[in-house]
C-alpha positions, 0 to 999 in steps of 0.5 A: 680539438685538434685540426689537420691541414691538407693541401690540394692541386686542382686539375686546372693548375697542373698545366700552367705550373709545368714543368714542375707539376709533373714531378712534384705536388705544387705545395713544394714550389718555392714562392719567395723565401718559403715553399708554398706548403711552408706558407700555409703551415706558418699561417695556420700554425699547423703542419701539413699532413698531406697533399691531394693531387690528380697525378696518381704517378706522384703517390710515392713522391718522397723528399726530405721534410715534405708530407706524403701524397694523400688519397683524402683529407684525413680521418673523421675524428679531427677537424680538417682544413683543405686548401689550394696549394697555389693560393697564398693566404694574406689573412687568418681564418679566425673562427673558421680555423676549427670549423663547426660546420662545413664551409668553402673558402673563396677568393675575391673572384669567388673561386674556391681556394679551400674547404673546412670540415668539422669533426666527424664530417665526411669528405664528399669530394670537390664537386659536392663541397662546391655547394657549401656556404662560402667564406671569403679569404684574403690572399692571392691565387697564383696563375702559373709558374711564371708568378714565382718569378714575377712576384719575387721582387715584392714577396721576398723583401717581406719574407726576409723581414720575417726571417731576420728575427728568427736568425738573430742579431746582425753579424758582420763577417770579418773582412767582408764589406757591407754596402748599406745598413749593417743591421740588414745583414744576417749571416747567423752561422754561415761562413763568409770569407774575407773579400765578400761584398754584401750590398743591402742598399736594395734589401736585406741579405739572410744566410741560413746556418751552414751556408758558405760564401767564398771570397770575391763574391758579391751578394746583393739584397734582397737575397735569401740563401737556405741551409747548407748552400755554397756560393763560390763566386760571382754576383747573386742578386734578388734571389731565393736559394733553396737548401744544398745548392752550389752556385757561381756566376751571375744570377739575378731574380731567380728561384732555386727549389734546392739541391741544384748545381750552377758551379761555373760562370754564366748568366741566369736571370728571372728563372725557376730552377727545379731540384737536382738540376745541373747547369753546365759551365757557360749555361746562359739564359736570355731574360728579355726579348729584343722587342722589350715586349711581354714574354710568352711561355710554352707549357705542354704545347700551349702558349701562355701570356706571362705579362712579364717583360723579364722572364728567363727559364723554367727548368724542371727537376733533374735537368742537365745542360751541357757546357755552353748551353744558350737558353732563349727568352722564356725557355721551359725545360721538362723534367729529366731532360738532358741538353747537349748537341749543336742545336739550340733549345727552342721555346719548350724542351720536352721531358726526358729529351736526350740531346737536341740534335735528334728530336724525339729521342728520349732518355731511357727509364732505367738510365734516368733512375741510374743517373739519379741514384748517383746524383742524389747521395752526393747531397746525402739523400738516400735512393731507396725503393720508394724513391726509385718507384717515384722516379720511374713513375714520373718517367712513365707519366711524362713519356706515356710509356710503361715505367721500368721496374 
């Protein structure tokens, strides 16, 4: 009997996972070297068939490799598993992977993190399913977007150990210098020019096929770089880089969802960078308060305690920064914002902000879609009618205005 796997985003998770929850299902966030969706798929050996989200404006969400947004958990002719996107499982489901009776999976606190439906069972909705028999499930429930940074030093090394067998035997590029055990360097089909330093004394380095590393770059493990990304110089350490990124400068303990540009000098530390972000030359963030105290972040106007001493920036999808932009500690930047002008950003930049000198000025919907339609094909991603509807709907939800087109 086959089983379908779905992920869901609880309403209470949407605010703590801003700015990203406004423009994508939470399963499409990168936690360590893998997307949260990929973690569930690998744990259960099932593809994710769809995502349930309270955000109706994400109905046309489309991204290479991502499942669509679903209205409900599949057809009744198959067993179904429905799990919280922001729960990271640490154990197999055992017999409950193909449930014979409706069950509710709970974490160590008793909070629901998933549901199992046998074949031919109706999905009654989350409120009714909360009364189903509870089954404990080991794992971690993420609190907010800052966990993608705070957990990175722990999660990434374990992910790299998993990736190493998949990438094959160690292969040291000719002319590169390795500091540490050469067996911890996995370059596969990556192109690494001479005069690159690969420092694996603190953890492995795994470069996926299609990655290019230019001369005079220093890579420091633990480090994962996904397919077809290019690293043009500088030092990158302790980070997880998604596909089709172009990076340069000093980058530390950061997560790139993918398809982002940071092609010039500038420090980026303890940051999460959304898709289709372009950071102008000399963009720098602070990742440590002068008091060395825990960093707070502002998301949707609400303040959150991260408990982290090091916390840089949360940069939403499609954000652009001008040259010389300086971001304060714990800065959050909403989806689609364009940062330019003589004013420095505050703790939170609203979505689709157009410049910093005139608060309240917003990038127009048609202009936003037009810019995206220029940018995305540069990474071989077509902008079709569905993509345009999705982008316009995100703009409408973020600005609370009628979307264009």
